[in-house]
C-alpha positions in Angstrom: 0.0 0.0 0.0 1.1 3.6 -0.7 0.4 6.6 1.5 1.1 10.2 0.6 1.3 12.7 3.5 1.7 16.3 2.3 2.4 19.2 4.7 1.4 22.6 3.5 4.0 24.4 5.7 2.3 27.0 7.9 -1.2 26.7 6.4 -3.1 27.2 9.7 -6.8 27.5 9.9 -7.3 29.8 12.9 -6.0 30.7 16.3 -5.7 27.9 18.8 -7.4 28.3 22.2 -4.1 29.3 23.8 -3.0 31.6 20.9 -3.2 34.7 23.1 -0.4 33.4 25.4 1.8 33.2 22.3 0.9 36.7 21.2 -1.2 35.4 18.3 -4.8 36.1 19.3 -7.0 36.3 16.2 -4.4 34.8 13.8 -6.0 33.0 10.9 -3.8 32.1 8.0 -6.6 30.5 5.9 -8.9 33.4 6.7 -6.4 36.0 5.6 -5.4 34.1 2.4 -8.9 33.3 1.3 -9.7 37.0 1.1 -7.2 37.4 -1.8 -8.6 37.6 -5.3 -5.9 35.1 -6.2 -7.2 32.4 -3.9 -8.8 29.3 -5.5 -9.0 25.9 -3.8 -11.9 24.0 -5.4 -10.3 20.6 -4.8 -9.5 21.1 -1.1 -13.0 22.5 -0.7 -14.4 19.4 -2.4 -12.4 17.3 0.1 -14.1 19.1 3.0 -11.8 22.0 3.9 -14.7 24.4 4.3 -16.7 21.9 6.4 -14.1 21.8 9.2 -15.2 23.1 12.6 -15.0 26.9 12.9 -13.9 27.4 9.2 -16.4 30.1 8.1 -14.4 31.7 5.2 -15.0 28.9 2.7 -18.2 27.3 1.3 -19.3 24.0 2.7 -19.3 20.9 0.5 -22.5 19.0 0.6 -20.8 15.6 -0.1 -17.1 15.8 0.8 -14.9 13.2 -0.8 -12.5 13.0 2.1 -12.7 12.7 5.9 -11.8 15.9 7.6 -10.8 17.2 11.0 -9.6 20.2 12.9 -6.4 19.5 14.9 -5.3 21.6 17.9 -1.6 21.5 18.9 -0.3 19.7 22.0 3.3 20.8 22.0 4.1 24.1 23.7 5.8 25.5 20.6 4.7 26.8 17.2 7.6 25.9 14.9 8.3 23.5 12.1 10.1 20.9 14.1 7.5 20.6 16.8 4.7 20.5 14.3 6.2 17.7 12.2 7.3 15.7 15.2 3.8 15.9 16.6 2.3 14.8 13.3 4.7 11.8 13.6 3.6 11.0 17.1 6.2 12.8 19.3 5.2 15.7 21.5 8.1 18.1 21.9 9.0 19.8 25.1 9.4 23.6 25.1 12.4 24.6 23.1 14.5 27.6 24.3 14.0 30.9 22.6 16.2 34.0 22.6 14.3 37.3 22.4 17.4 39.2 23.5 19.8 37.3 21.3 22.1 34.4 22.3 24.3 34.6 25.5 27.9 35.5 25.2 28.9 31.9 26.2 27.3 30.6 23.0 28.6 33.4 20.7 32.1 33.1 22.1 32.2 29.4 21.5 30.8 29.9 18.0 33.5 32.5 17.2 36.2 30.1 18.4 34.8 27.2 16.4 34.4 29.1 13.1 37.3 31.6 13.3 34.8 34.3 12.3 33.3 37.2 14.1 29.5 37.6 14.5 27.1 40.3 13.4 23.5 41.1 14.7 22.7 38.4 17.3 19.1 39.4 17.8 15.7 38.4 16.5 15.2 39.6 12.9 13.3 39.1 9.7 15.3 36.9 7.5 15.0 39.1 4.4 15.6 42.3 6.4 18.6 41.1 8.2 20.7 40.6 5.1 19.8 44.0 3.8 20.8 45.6 7.1 24.0 43.6 7.7 24.9 42.4 4.2 27.3 45.2 3.4 29.2 44.8 6.6 29.3 41.1 6.2 30.9 41.4 2.7 33.5 43.8 4.1 34.5 41.9 7.2 33.5 38.3 6.6 31.7 38.2 9.9 28.7 35.8 10.0 25.2 37.2 10.4 23.7 35.3 13.3 20.1 35.9 14.2 17.0 34.2 15.6 13.2 34.7 15.7 10.3 34.0 18.0 11.0 30.3 17.3 13.8 28.2 18.7 16.3 28.8 15.9 20.0 29.7 15.5 20.2 31.1 11.9 23.4 31.9 10.1 23.3 34.0 7.0 26.3 34.4 4.7 26.9 35.6 1.1 27.8 32.7 -1.1 30.7 34.6 -2.6 32.3 34.9 0.9 31.1 31.7 2.5 30.2 28.9 0.0 27.2 26.8 1.1 29.3 23.8 2.1 31.4 25.9 4.4 28.3 27.5 5.9 26.9 24.0 6.5 30.1 23.1 8.4 29.6 26.2 10.6 26.0 25.1 11.2 27.3 21.7 12.4 29.7 23.4 14.7 26.8 25.5 16.1 24.7 22.3 16.5 27.4 20.8 18.7 27.6 23.9 20.8 23.8 24.3 21.3 23.2 21.5 23.8 21.7 21.1 27.2 19.6 24.1 28.1 20.5 25.7 24.8 19.3 22.8 22.7 17.5 24.9 20.1 15.1 23.1 17.7 17.0 24.0 14.5 20.2 25.5 13.3 19.5 26.9 9.9 22.0 27.8 7.1 20.7 30.9 5.2 22.9 31.5 2.2 22.3 34.7 0.2 23.5 36.4 -2.9 23.1 39.7 -4.8 24.6 43.1 -4.4 24.1 46.0 -1.9 20.5 47.0 -1.8 19.4 43.9 -3.7 20.4 40.9 -1.6 18.3 37.8 -1.9 18.3 34.4 -0.2 19.2 31.5 -2.4 17.6 28.0 -2.4 20.7 26.5 -0.6 19.0 26.7 2.8 19.7 23.7 5.0 18.2 22.8 8.4 20.1 21.0 11.2 17.5 19.8 13.6 17.7 18.0 16.9 16.9 14.3 16.6 13.5 13.4 17.9 13.7 12.4 21.5 11.6 9.2 21.0 10.7 6.9 18.1 8.4 8.5 15.5 6.0 7.1 12.9 9.0 7.2 10.5 11.1 5.0 12.8 8.2 2.5 13.2 7.4 2.4 9.5 11.0 1.7 8.5 11.5 -0.8 11.3 8.5 -2.7 9.9 10.1 -2.9 6.5 8.1 -0.1 4.9 9.6 2.5 2.7 9.7 6.1 4.1 10.4 8.5 1.3 11.1 12.1 2.4 10.6 15.0 0.0 11.9 18.5 0.8 13.1 19.3 4.3 11.5 16.3 5.9 14.9 14.6 6.1 16.4 17.6 7.9 13.4 18.0 10.3 13.8 14.4 11.5 17.6 14.4 11.4 17.4 11.6 8.9 15.9 9.2 11.4 13.6 6.5 10.1 13.9 7.7 6.4 14.8 5.1 3.8 15.1 7.6 0.9 15.4 11.4 0.7 14.5 13.5 -2.4 15.7 17.0 -2.6 13.2 19.8 -3.3 14.1 23.4 -2.7 10.6 24.8 -3.3 7.0 23.9 -3.9 7.4 23.3 -7.7 10.2 20.9 -7.1 8.3 19.2 -4.3 5.2 18.7 -6.4 7.3 17.5 -9.3 9.0 14.9 -7.1 5.6 13.9 -5.7 4.2 13.1 -9.2 7.4 11.2 -10.1 7.0 9.1 -7.0 3.3 8.3 -7.8 4.6 6.4 -10.8 6.6 4.1 -8.6 5.6 0.8 -6.9 6.5 1.0 -3.3 5.0 -0.1 0.0 5.1 2.6 2.6 4.9 6.4 3.1 5.9 9.3 0.9 6.2 12.3 3.3 6.3 15.7 1.5 6.9 19.2 2.9 5.9 22.2 0.7 8.0 25.0 2.1 7.1 28.1 0.0 3.8 28.9 1.9 5.9 29.6 5.0 9.3 30.6 3.6 8.3 32.9 0.8 4.9 34.2 1.7 4.0 33.8 5.4 7.2 35.2 6.7 7.1 38.0 4.2 3.5 39.0 4.9 2.7 38.4 1.2 -1.1 37.6 1.2 -1.5 37.5 -2.5 1.7 35.4 -3.0 0.4 32.9 -0.4 -3.0 32.8 -2.1 -1.3 32.1 -5.5 0.7 29.3 -4.0 -2.4 27.7 -2.5 -4.1 28.0 -5.9 -1.1 26.4 -7.7 -1.1 23.5 -5.2 -4.8 23.0 -5.5 -4.5 22.7 -9.3 -1.8 20.1 -8.8 -4.0 18.4 -6.2 -6.8 18.0 -8.8 -4.3 16.2 -11.1 -3.1 14.1 -8.1 -6.6 13.0 -7.2 -7.2 11.8 -10.8 -4.1 9.6 -10.9 -4.0 8.0 -7.4 -4.7 4.3 -7.3 -7.8 3.0 -5.6 -5.7 1.5 -2.8 -3.7 4.7 -2.2 -4.1 6.9 0.9 -3.7 10.7 0.8 -3.5 13.0 3.8 -3.1 16.8 3.6 -2.3 18.8 6.7 -0.1 21.6 8.1 2.4 22.1 10.9 1.6 25.5 12.4 0.3 28.9 11.2 2.0 32.0 9.7 -0.7 34.6 9.2 0.6 37.0 6.5 -2.0 39.6 7.5 -0.6 40.4 11.0 2.2 42.8 11.7 4.4 39.9 12.9 6.4 38.0 10.3 6.8 35.0 12.6 4.8 31.8 13.0 1.4 32.0 14.6 -0.2 29.6 17.1 -3.0 28.0 15.1 -5.0 24.9 14.6 -4.4 22.9 11.4 -6.6 20.8 9.1 -6.4 17.2 8.2 -8.0 15.9 4.9 -7.8 12.1 4.6 -8.7 10.7 1.2 -8.8 7.2 -0.2 -10.3 3.8 0.4 -8.0 2.9 3.3 -9.8 5.5 5.4 -13.3 4.2 4.6 -16.3 6.4 3.8 -15.7 10.2 4.4 -16.7 11.4 7.8 -16.4 14.6 9.9 -13.9 13.7 12.6 -14.6 16.9 14.5 -12.0 18.8 16.5 -9.2 16.6 17.8 -6.5 17.3 20.3 -3.0 16.8 18.8 -1.5 16.7 15.3 -0.5 13.1 16.1 -3.9 11.9 14.9 -2.4 12.2 11.4 0.4 9.8 12.2 -1.9 7.6 14.1 -4.1 7.2 11.0 -1.1 6.4 8.8 0.1 3.8 11.4 -3.4 2.3 11.6 -3.8 1.7 7.9 -0.4 0.0 7.7 -1.2 -2.1 10.8 1.7 -0.6 12.7 1.5 0.1 16.5 
C-alpha cells in the first residue's frame, strides 16, 4: 500500500485556544489568504476544507470526498520541528528561545569554532537582516547570526564569501555547541547572494534539527520494513531518522514534481512531503497574494493528483503551524491545522470533528499499515 502525506507548511486554519499566550490572538492564515482575489481551492473545498469546525471563510461541500478534522496543537511551541514531530507522534517539550539574542557563552564558543566574528545576534526578519547587515558582512567576513520567536539559530552568509558547504560546516559546529539548556530546535543555514540593496536568499538553505527524543512514525514504518520517502526538508526535520530515501526539493514546484514522479513508482510505505514556499516565501514576508497564488497552484496540482491516485492509495493533507501573513508579525502563529484524509484505506468520508493533537495524522497512517 502507498500513503502520501503532504504538509502545507504554515497553512493554519485559525487561532488555537491558547494563541493569546503566544501573542497570536485572532491569527487565521486561511482566513487571511482566502480573502485574496488570487485564492482558489476547489479541490480542497471538495475534500471538505470548508466543512471543518469553525472554518467560516469557505463554502461548505454537501458531499465531501475526504474525511476531515480540525487539529489543535499539543506541544508548547509553534515551529516546524514541533509541528512535524507531533504529526509523527512525538510531542516536543518547550524549546529555548532568545528574544534578546544568544548569550555570550554561545557566541564566544561559535566564534572560536568558526574563526569568524558575529554580526547582529538578535531576532530579525530573514529578508531584512541581510539588507541591514549584508554590506558589513561582505567587508568583514563576519557571519550574520540571528533568531526569531522560534527556537532557531540562523546563520546568513553571502555565497561569494562563504560557500554553502562551508556554511553547513559552521552550522554543524553550532549544532554541537547548542546542547543542554541551549538545545534549540534548529540551526539553519541561510545563504544569500546579490549586491548591496538587492540581496536575496538562495535555495541552498539547510536545516540542522535536533533528533526526535523518541521513536516516531517514521522509525516504526522503516522498522516494519516499509519505505519512508522524504521529500523536501522532511529529512532535515527528523535528522534523517527513520527515512529510507530522501528526495531534494528546494521549493513547492520541485516538491510537487517529485511527488508526481513518486506516484509512478511501486512502493510499500509512506511518501512524506513538505511544501515550504507557503511559509518561507509568503507567510514570513506577509505576502497575502503570494500565499494565495501558492495555494491555488497547489490546489490545481491536487486536482491532477486525485485523478491519478490508485484506488488503494491513501492521501493526507495537513499543516504544521500557522504563519498569518496579514498580521504585523512575520513570525509563525499559534494556530490549529486541518487534516484531509482521502482514499479507500480511510473508509467512507466522515467529519472527525476537533481533535487534540496533530499526532492523529500519524496515528491514522500507522493504523492503515497495521503498525502500532
